[in-house]
Backbone as JSON, one array per atom type, in Angstrom:
{
  "sequence": "MDTDDNAAHRRFAKRFAPPMGLYVIALMVMIPQIRGADSVATRVALALMPLLPLGWAIVELVRHVSSLDEMQRRQHFESGGIAGLLTSLLVFSWTFMEMAGLPPFPAVLVLPTFCAIFLVRYWQMSRQTA",
  "N": [[-176.92, 44.95, 25.22], [-174.65, 44.17, 27.69], [-172.57, 45.45, 30.41], [-170.15, 44.0, 30.43], [-169.91, 43.2, 27.76], [-169.71, 45.72, 26.56], [-167.29, 46.56, 27.67], [-165.56, 44.65, 26.57], [-165.77, 45.29, 23.86], [-164.76, 47.9, 23.91], [-162.13, 47.35, 24.73], [-161.29, 45.87, 22.52], [-161.47, 47.85, 20.53], [-159.47, 49.61, 21.41], [-157.24, 47.98, 21.08], [-157.34, 47.41, 18.39], [-157.19, 49.79, 17.0], [-154.44, 50.87, 16.94], [-152.95, 49.09, 15.06], [-154.45, 49.59, 12.75], [-154.11, 52.3, 12.4], [-151.34, 52.33, 11.9], [-151.44, 50.94, 9.51], [-152.7, 52.77, 7.78], [-150.74, 54.77, 7.8], [-148.63, 53.3, 6.67], [-149.68, 52.91, 4.1], [-149.73, 55.56, 3.23], [-147.03, 56.09, 3.12], [-146.1, 54.13, 1.35], [-147.54, 54.34, -1.14], [-146.83, 56.82, -2.6], [-144.11, 56.31, -2.99], [-143.67, 53.88, -4.3], [-143.75, 53.73, -7.12], [-141.54, 55.18, -7.83], [-139.41, 53.71, -6.99], [-136.3, 52.05, -7.5], [-135.45, 49.3, -7.8], [-136.87, 46.03, -8.32], [-137.07, 44.49, -6.02], [-137.2, 46.44, -4.01], [-139.62, 47.69, -4.68], [-141.36, 45.54, -4.28], [-140.99, 45.1, -1.52], [-141.96, 47.55, -0.54], [-144.6, 47.35, -1.43], [-145.54, 45.22, 0.1], [-145.37, 46.2, 2.65], [-147.72, 47.37, 3.97], [-148.98, 45.05, 4.83], [-147.93, 44.11, 7.21], [-148.96, 45.66, 9.51], [-151.62, 44.91, 9.05], [-151.57, 42.18, 9.55], [-151.15, 42.25, 12.31], [-153.57, 43.46, 13.03], [-155.34, 41.41, 12.34], [-154.62, 39.46, 14.19], [-155.51, 40.73, 16.52], [-158.25, 40.85, 15.98], [-158.92, 38.11, 15.9], [-158.31, 37.47, 18.53], [-160.27, 39.01, 19.8], [-162.71, 37.87, 18.83], [-162.42, 35.34, 19.9], [-162.83, 35.87, 22.56], [-165.51, 36.27, 22.81], [-168.94, 35.41, 23.67], [-170.78, 32.34, 23.02], [-173.02, 32.8, 21.29], [-172.51, 35.35, 20.15], [-170.12, 34.8, 18.89], [-170.99, 32.91, 17.02], [-172.61, 34.59, 15.48], [-170.65, 36.29, 14.39], [-169.1, 34.45, 12.87], [-171.03, 33.36, 11.12], [-171.85, 35.67, 9.78], [-169.41, 36.34, 8.58], [-169.04, 34.1, 6.91], [-171.25, 34.31, 5.14], [-170.68, 36.83, 4.04], [-168.24, 36.26, 2.78], [-169.05, 34.34, 0.86], [-170.95, 35.81, -0.68], [-169.35, 37.93, -1.58], [-167.48, 36.5, -3.1], [-169.2, 35.46, -5.06], [-170.03, 37.85, -6.28], [-167.58, 38.88, -7.33], [-166.83, 36.76, -8.99], [-169.03, 36.72, -10.77], [-168.74, 39.26, -11.89], [-166.37, 38.89, -13.26], [-167.2, 37.29, -15.41], [-168.85, 39.17, -16.61], [-166.98, 40.96, -17.48], [-166.09, 39.81, -19.81], [-168.14, 40.53, -21.41], [-167.66, 43.11, -21.88], [-167.57, 44.92, -19.75], [-165.7, 47.02, -17.47], [-162.65, 45.93, -15.75], [-162.96, 44.45, -12.48], [-161.98, 46.27, -9.74], [-159.41, 45.08, -7.76], [-158.81, 46.14, -5.31], [-161.2, 46.72, -4.17], [-162.3, 44.43, -3.15], [-161.92, 43.6, -0.4], [-163.16, 45.84, 1.02], [-165.78, 45.43, 0.06], [-166.39, 42.89, 1.11], [-166.25, 43.54, 3.87], [-168.34, 45.43, 4.09], [-170.62, 43.86, 3.46], [-170.4, 41.99, 5.53], [-170.77, 43.67, 7.8], [-173.4, 44.59, 7.39], [-174.86, 42.16, 7.52], [-174.15, 41.27, 10.1], [-175.23, 43.31, 11.63], [-177.95, 42.91, 11.03], [-178.33, 40.37, 12.2], [-177.73, 40.9, 14.89], [-179.78, 42.6, 15.57], [-181.95, 40.89, 15.37], [-181.59, 39.23, 17.55], [-181.72, 40.88, 19.69]],
  "CA": [[-175.52, 44.65, 25.47], [-174.34, 44.5, 29.07], [-171.31, 46.16, 30.61], [-169.02, 43.15, 30.03], [-169.81, 43.31, 26.3], [-169.19, 47.06, 26.26], [-165.87, 46.58, 28.04], [-164.85, 43.85, 25.57], [-165.72, 46.06, 22.62], [-163.82, 49.01, 24.11], [-160.79, 46.75, 24.71], [-160.99, 45.55, 21.13], [-161.23, 49.1, 19.79], [-158.16, 50.11, 21.81], [-156.2, 47.1, 20.52], [-157.46, 47.37, 16.93], [-156.87, 51.12, 16.44], [-153.03, 51.07, 16.57], [-152.53, 48.5, 13.78], [-155.12, 50.24, 11.62], [-153.41, 53.58, 12.22], [-150.08, 52.02, 11.22], [-151.79, 50.56, 8.14], [-152.92, 54.01, 7.04], [-149.42, 55.39, 7.64], [-147.89, 52.49, 5.7], [-150.2, 53.23, 2.77], [-149.3, 56.92, 2.87], [-145.6, 56.02, 2.79], [-145.88, 53.22, 0.23], [-148.15, 54.73, -2.42], [-146.04, 57.76, -3.4], [-142.74, 55.87, -3.23], [-143.54, 52.6, -4.98], [-143.46, 53.91, -8.55], [-140.22, 55.76, -8.0], [-138.38, 52.8, -6.51], [-135.44, 51.59, -8.59], [-135.37, 47.86, -8.0], [-138.08, 45.23, -8.11], [-137.08, 44.09, -4.61], [-137.66, 47.59, -3.24], [-141.06, 47.85, -4.96], [-142.07, 44.44, -3.6], [-140.95, 45.39, -0.07], [-142.89, 48.65, -0.29], [-145.97, 46.86, -1.65], [-145.9, 44.32, 1.19], [-145.27, 46.92, 3.92], [-149.0, 47.49, 4.69], [-149.45, 43.76, 5.34], [-147.48, 43.91, 8.59], [-150.0, 46.08, 10.47], [-152.84, 44.12, 8.84], [-151.38, 40.93, 10.3], [-151.38, 42.59, 13.71], [-155.02, 43.68, 13.16], [-155.98, 40.1, 12.29], [-154.38, 38.83, 15.5], [-156.42, 41.37, 17.49], [-159.61, 40.43, 15.65], [-159.08, 36.72, 16.36], [-158.34, 37.54, 20.0], [-161.58, 39.54, 20.2], [-163.76, 36.87, 18.56], [-162.22, 34.24, 20.86], [-163.31, 36.28, 23.88], [-166.96, 36.46, 22.78], [-169.73, 34.25, 24.06], [-171.09, 31.42, 21.92], [-173.95, 33.39, 20.34], [-171.82, 36.41, 19.43], [-169.13, 34.14, 18.02], [-171.75, 32.36, 15.91], [-173.0, 35.71, 14.63], [-169.47, 36.72, 13.64], [-168.72, 33.45, 11.88], [-172.06, 33.28, 10.09], [-171.74, 36.9, 8.98], [-168.2, 36.21, 7.76], [-169.28, 33.11, 5.86], [-172.15, 34.88, 4.15], [-169.95, 37.89, 3.35], [-167.27, 35.63, 1.89], [-169.74, 33.73, -0.27], [-171.52, 36.84, -1.54], [-168.24, 38.65, -2.24], [-166.96, 35.6, -4.13], [-170.18, 35.43, -6.14], [-169.97, 39.14, -6.97], [-166.34, 38.97, -8.11], [-166.92, 35.73, -10.03], [-170.0, 37.2, -11.77], [-168.15, 40.41, -12.58], [-165.37, 38.35, -14.19], [-167.92, 36.92, -16.62], [-169.34, 40.39, -17.26], [-165.84, 41.58, -18.17], [-166.08, 39.26, -21.17], [-169.19, 41.24, -22.15], [-167.21, 44.48, -22.12], [-167.48, 45.77, -18.55], [-164.3, 47.21, -17.03], [-162.23, 44.97, -14.72], [-163.31, 44.75, -11.09], [-160.76, 46.65, -9.01], [-159.12, 44.15, -6.66], [-158.75, 46.9, -4.06], [-162.55, 46.81, -3.63], [-162.77, 43.14, -2.65], [-162.02, 43.64, 1.07], [-164.25, 46.72, 1.48], [-167.06, 44.78, -0.25], [-166.57, 41.86, 2.13], [-166.52, 44.2, 5.15], [-169.67, 46.04, 4.05], [-171.6, 42.78, 3.56], [-170.28, 41.46, 6.89], [-171.39, 44.59, 8.75], [-174.86, 44.58, 7.2], [-175.39, 40.9, 8.03], [-173.98, 41.24, 11.55], [-176.22, 44.23, 12.16], [-179.24, 42.22, 10.95], [-178.38, 39.28, 13.2], [-177.75, 41.44, 16.25], [-181.13, 43.16, 15.79], [-182.88, 39.77, 15.56], [-181.39, 38.62, 18.86], [-181.83, 41.9, 20.75]],
  "C": [[-175.19, 45.06, 26.91], [-172.95, 45.11, 29.19], [-170.09, 45.33, 30.25], [-168.81, 43.22, 28.53], [-169.24, 44.66, 25.9], [-167.69, 47.14, 26.57], [-165.04, 45.79, 27.02], [-164.72, 44.61, 24.26], [-164.77, 47.26, 22.74], [-162.37, 48.51, 24.09], [-160.36, 46.44, 23.29], [-160.68, 46.81, 20.33], [-159.85, 49.68, 20.14], [-157.02, 49.28, 21.22], [-156.19, 47.12, 19.0], [-157.02, 48.7, 16.3], [-155.39, 51.28, 16.08], [-152.61, 50.37, 15.27], [-153.21, 49.15, 12.59], [-154.51, 51.61, 11.35], [-152.08, 53.37, 11.5], [-150.33, 51.61, 9.77], [-151.98, 51.8, 7.27], [-151.59, 54.72, 6.79], [-148.6, 54.63, 6.61], [-148.37, 52.76, 4.28], [-149.72, 54.61, 2.32], [-147.82, 56.96, 2.52], [-145.41, 55.23, 1.5], [-146.35, 53.79, -1.1], [-147.3, 55.74, -3.2], [-144.65, 57.24, -3.78], [-142.61, 54.65, -4.13], [-143.18, 52.75, -6.46], [-142.06, 54.45, -8.79], [-139.08, 54.85, -7.55], [-137.62, 52.2, -7.69], [-135.53, 50.09, -8.84], [-136.72, 47.19, -7.75], [-138.18, 44.84, -6.64], [-137.59, 45.23, -3.72], [-139.15, 47.8, -3.45], [-141.87, 46.77, -4.27], [-142.11, 44.7, -2.09], [-141.93, 46.51, 0.28], [-144.34, 48.18, -0.43], [-146.44, 45.97, -0.5], [-145.91, 45.01, 2.57], [-146.62, 47.05, 4.65], [-149.52, 46.18, 5.26], [-149.02, 43.51, 6.78], [-148.5, 44.41, 9.61], [-151.32, 45.34, 10.27], [-152.75, 42.78, 9.55], [-151.64, 41.14, 11.78], [-152.88, 42.78, 13.95], [-155.77, 42.35, 13.17], [-155.81, 39.37, 13.62], [-155.33, 39.42, 16.55], [-157.87, 40.98, 17.23], [-159.87, 39.0, 16.12], [-159.15, 36.69, 17.89], [-159.72, 38.01, 20.48], [-162.68, 38.49, 20.0], [-163.63, 35.71, 19.54], [-162.76, 34.59, 22.24], [-164.83, 36.41, 23.95], [-167.69, 35.21, 23.29], [-170.16, 33.48, 22.81], [-172.01, 32.05, 20.87], [-173.28, 34.48, 19.5], [-170.8, 35.83, 18.46], [-169.83, 33.55, 16.8], [-172.18, 33.45, 14.94], [-171.83, 36.19, 13.78], [-169.12, 35.73, 12.53], [-169.76, 33.32, 10.77], [-172.02, 34.51, 9.18], [-170.53, 36.84, 8.06], [-168.37, 35.22, 6.63], [-170.17, 33.65, 4.75], [-171.44, 35.98, 3.35], [-168.94, 37.31, 2.37], [-167.92, 35.04, 0.66], [-170.31, 34.78, -1.22], [-170.45, 37.65, -2.26], [-167.66, 37.79, -3.35], [-167.91, 35.55, -5.33], [-170.14, 36.72, -6.96], [-168.74, 39.22, -7.88], [-166.36, 37.96, -9.25], [-167.87, 36.17, -11.14], [-169.42, 38.36, -12.58], [-167.1, 39.94, -13.6], [-166.03, 37.92, -15.5], [-168.42, 38.16, -17.36], [-168.21, 41.16, -17.94], [-165.73, 41.08, -19.6], [-167.12, 39.95, -22.05], [-168.83, 42.7, -22.34], [-167.18, 45.39, -20.91], [-166.02, 45.93, -18.15], [-163.94, 46.18, -15.95], [-162.65, 45.43, -13.32], [-162.04, 45.1, -10.34], [-160.54, 45.74, -7.8], [-159.11, 44.86, -5.31], [-160.14, 47.01, -3.42], [-163.06, 45.51, -3.03], [-162.92, 43.17, -1.12], [-163.08, 44.61, 1.56], [-165.64, 46.14, 1.19], [-167.38, 43.72, 0.79], [-166.97, 42.5, 3.47], [-167.92, 44.81, 5.19], [-170.75, 44.97, 4.19], [-171.59, 42.18, 4.97], [-171.02, 42.36, 7.88], [-172.9, 44.61, 8.63], [-175.46, 43.31, 7.8], [-175.27, 40.82, 9.56], [-175.0, 42.15, 12.23], [-177.6, 43.58, 12.14], [-179.37, 41.16, 12.04], [-178.47, 39.84, 14.61], [-179.11, 42.07, 16.57], [-182.14, 42.04, 16.03], [-182.78, 39.18, 16.96], [-181.55, 39.61, 20.0], [-183.19, 41.9, 21.38]]
}
């Protein structure tokens, strides 16, 4: 990785950290208050609150991928496609296994599963091209 790549990754980290920090804060505010909220509208607003910083994070991620060269962009998109397909297959398979008596798949684990598969595949691809 040359210095331009390092600079781009540092820029991305600086732009990505604030929305993720706000996301963590939003979760810390939302989780304890959501069950105690009186109205459905308040509970819905609290439940959707963490999506605002996630939207900002997505904008920064798209900006970062757009700034990459063609090979890095291909690695990101291929890793994302494979992660999406494998995550979908896992969740779909688990749904059938629920009929066999397994507990429900926690929806909160879908994104971390996708991210873990993405990172493993991206790491594999970057090692092949290094």
